[in-house]
Every structure is written in C-alpha cells, then in structure tokens.
C-alpha positions in Angstrom: 93.0 76.7 90.9 91.3 78.5 93.8 87.5 78.7 93.8 86.4 82.2 92.6 83.7 82.2 95.3 86.3 82.8 97.9 87.3 86.0 96.5 85.5 89.5 96.7 83.9 91.0 93.6 86.2 93.5 91.8 84.5 96.9 92.0 87.4 99.2 91.3 90.6 99.1 89.2 93.5 101.5 89.2 94.7 102.5 85.7 98.4 101.7 85.0 98.4 104.2 82.1 96.3 107.0 80.8 96.3 106.0 77.1 94.0 103.0 77.7 90.9 105.2 77.9 91.5 106.5 74.3 91.8 102.8 73.0 88.6 101.8 74.8 86.8 104.9 73.4 88.0 104.3 69.9 87.5 100.5 69.9 85.3 99.3 66.8 85.3 102.9 65.3 86.6 104.1 62.0 88.9 107.0 62.1 87.8 110.0 60.1 91.4 110.7 59.3 94.4 108.3 58.6 95.7 109.0 62.1 95.0 110.6 65.4 97.3 112.4 67.8 96.1 113.2 71.3 97.6 113.8 74.8 96.2 112.8 78.1 97.2 113.2 81.7 96.1 111.5 84.7 96.9 109.4 87.8 98.5 106.0 87.3 99.0 103.2 89.7 101.6 100.5 89.3 103.1 97.9 91.7 106.6 97.1 90.5 108.1 95.3 93.5 111.6 95.2 92.1 111.6 98.9 91.4 110.2 100.0 94.9 113.6 100.2 96.6 113.6 104.0 97.0 111.3 107.0 96.5 112.3 107.4 92.8 109.5 104.9 91.9 106.1 105.2 93.6 102.9 103.1 93.5 101.0 106.1 92.2 102.1 109.0 90.0 100.9 111.5 87.5 101.6 110.6 83.8 101.2 112.6 80.7 101.1 110.6 77.4 101.3 111.6 73.8 99.2 109.1 72.0 99.7 108.3 68.2 96.9 106.2 66.7 97.2 105.0 63.1 99.2 102.8 60.9 102.2 101.1 62.5 104.8 103.0 60.3 103.2 106.3 61.2 103.2 105.6 64.9 106.7 104.5 65.1 107.9 107.4 63.0 106.1 109.9 65.3 107.4 108.2 68.4 111.0 108.4 67.3 110.5 112.2 66.3 109.0 112.9 69.8 111.8 111.0 71.3 114.4 113.0 69.6 112.7 116.3 70.4 112.4 115.4 74.2 116.1 114.3 74.2 117.1 117.8 72.9 114.8 119.6 75.5 116.3 117.5 78.4 119.8 118.1 77.3 119.1 121.9 77.0 117.9 121.8 80.5 120.9 119.9 81.7 119.0 116.9 82.9 120.4 113.3 82.8 118.8 111.0 80.3 118.4 107.3 80.9 117.1 105.4 77.8 115.0 102.4 78.8 114.3 99.3 76.7 113.2 100.1 73.2 110.1 98.1 72.0 
C-alpha cells in the first residue's frame, strides 16, 4: 500500500450524480411525510474509460434527476411509473430508446 504522505490532499471532488446532495441533506432526519419527491439538475462528472470511444459519452454533462425517497416499495413503484411515462414521451417524439441494465 502506498504511503498517503506521497499524495496531495484532496480539496475538490466532482459529483457523479446530482441526487447525492439530497441524501446528505436528509441524512439522520425524520421525514415529515411518508415520502418525498424532488428533482435536481446539475453538472456531473464521470470517467468511464470503456464508454469514452466517441462523443456520445463525455466526462462532464448536465443531468436532471427525479428523486424518490421513502419506503422501498414506494420508490420502486414510482420509478416504474416514471419509466413508463418517459417511454411514451420518447416514442411520441420518435426517439430511439435503449433500455440499460435494470437494478
């Protein structure tokens, strides 16, 4: 293991997602309601070497996220509803849809 003293102190981090800020803000707090829905937009930074073969995937980009916070069943249900709605919108616009890995 390298000696930490040979590395510079970390002073800045680039966020890989915009939802993380919500999770840090809500940590150790009790929600007033059963759930919370929010949206966030911001710059994201990711280095994904295997995906950087063309200009379709960049190191930095703007991301908008819809954030569902609550019980697992609620979050999964809302995510699926959102996915179905966006599929219809994209199909109506005539845009190609590529479904990534489901988690």
